N, C-alpha and C positions, 0 to 999 in steps of 0.2 A: 284304949279301955273300952268295954262294950256297955252298952245300955240298951236294955231290950233288942238286943240284936243289931242294934245301929252304931256303925263304926265311926268315930270321930279321929280325924288325921290333923296332926300340927302342921300349920302351914309352913311351907318352906321357907327358909331364911334368904332375904334378898338384901343386895347392898344399897343403901338409900343414895339417890343421885341428887344433887343439887345444882340448879343451872343459875349462873351467875349472867347478870345482865351485859351484854356487850357496851363497852365503854363509847360512847358517842361525841363526837367533835362537832360543834355546831357549824354549819355552813351559812344557810341563810344569805343575806345580801354579801357581795363580794368586799373584801377587805381592801382590795386595790380599786382606786378612784381614776386616776389618770398619771400618764408619765408624758411630762413636756421636753421633748429632746430632739435635737436637730439631725437629720439623716446623715450630714456631713461635719466634719471637724477639721482642725488643721493640726499638723504634725506638732508635738510638744507641748500643745495648749491643753489646759486642764478641761477634761470634758465631764461635765456633771449634770444628768438629767434631774428636774423637778418632778419628784414623785410626791403624789396626794393618796393619803390612805385615810381609812375610818380613824376616828379618834380610839385612841388606845392602843391602835396597831404600829407596827416597827417594821422596817425593810433593811435590806442589805442588798448591795451590788457585788456581784462576781463576774470576771471576764472568764469566757467559755472558751473564745477561741481567739487567737492572734494572728496576723497575717504570716505567711510560711517565713521561716527562718528568724522570726523574732521572737523575743520572750514577751510573757506578758507583763504588762506595767503594774506596779504597785498601786492597789485601790485604798485610796485615803479620803474618809469623810465621804463615801459612797459616789466619788469621783476618781478618774485617771488620767493621767496625761499620757496619750498614745506615743510611742517611739518609732512608729515605723508608717509609710504609708500603705494603705490598704484596707480591708474589711476587719472588723473587731466584733464578734458576737458577745453579748453580755447578756446575764440573767437578773431579775430583780426578785428577791424572795420576799412575801409579806407575812409577818406572824402576827398573832394576837393570842394570848392567853384563852383555853378553850375552844380555840377556833381551828380548823384545818389551815395549814401553810400553803399559800399560793405562790406560783413562780410563773414569771413572765419574760419571755426572752424577746431581744431585740438585736437589731446590727446597726453599725455605724461605720461609714467611709471616710477614712482618714485622707485627705488631700492637701496638697501644697499650692497655694496660690500665690504666693510672695516671690516677687520677681528678685532676681541677681541682682546685687548691687555693684555698680562700677563707680570705682574712687580714683582719686587722682588728677593731674592735670594733663591733658592730651599735649602731643608735639606741636608747637607754633609753626605751621609751614611757610616758610618764605615764600615770596612770589616766585610761581614758576612760569616758563616760556613755552611756547608751542615747539615739540621736537623734545622737551625735556620729560621726564619720568618721575614717578613717585613709587616708593616700595612700601607697600602695605603695613609690612610689620613695624617700621619706624614710624608711621603715623600714632601708634598706639603706645609708644614708650611711654612708661611712666603711669600707665592705667592697670589698677588691679581689680580683680572680681573675687566677692564674696557672696556666700548663699546661705540662706538659713538651715538648710538640709545637705545639699549636695557639695562635695569638696573637689578639687582639681579643675574648675570651671576656667575657661578661658576665652578671649574674645576672637572672634573670626570675621573677616571680611564679608559684608553684605550685599552691597551695591554703591555704584558711583552714581551720583544725579548732577544733570547740568540743567538746574531751573527746574521745570516739571518733567524734562525728560530722562530717562535712565538710560546711562551708558552702556552699550554692550561690552561685558567683560568677560574673556575666555575663563570657564570654570577650572578652578586650582590655580588661577594666576596669582602671582605673589607681587604684582605691581602694575604699572599702566603709564602708558606713554599718551601724552596729549597732542592731537591734532588740531585743535582748535581754541581760540581764546575763550574764556568764559569764566564764570564763577561756579567752581564744582562743589560738591560735598561727599566727602567719602563716608559711607555709614557701616558701622562694626555692629555686632550683636554678641548675645551670648544667651543661651537657654539653658535651663536645668532640665533634671529628668522628669519634671511634670509639665514641660513645654513652656513654662514662663519665659519670656523673653524681654530683655531689655537693651536698648540701643544707644550708642553713642555717634554724633555726628562732627566730623572735622571738616572745616571749610578748606578750599584751596583755590587760589586765584590764579588763573592761567592768563598770560599776555602774549600778544603777538611776537613774532619772530625772534629767533635768537640774536 
């Protein structure tokens, strides 16, 4: 409309835009305080880090990776029993209502430090004479080997001692012929895959001439 030749125009219609505040999670001081955990543990033993968090916060433990070829063990009460030797990676997630979650990643190496166990009674060797022989396999008749992790282990000849002296025995020999009278000790050993070794000593008395 016109008023004294001045033209008024109706303002153009525009959409009203409302801007909502972005939801903000409180960060502040870290929710996580400490995780007390060893770098190494034993196979099949429960591994459970002692985790300290802020009051009101909670945490969960999750296995990220397991040694090649092995399955991830079940996590129970934020701990787990590793079922294979090697490195495991695990993640600790800390949560608290109104706060950002926090994630911390650690690793633990599973080792085996338990020696194989030799059970049974070794052969009682009758007195030998110079010129006579022993067969190594006969000496360990009645002995068995068990291990906490490996299977199929067996004893093998390690060395033959005469006092503080070690006799020379041909590599791969299955027995030994005595050339001198003395008190001998035949030593047998067994090692598992982690190089834990157990030995057993069997005395042999040798007297002069046949």
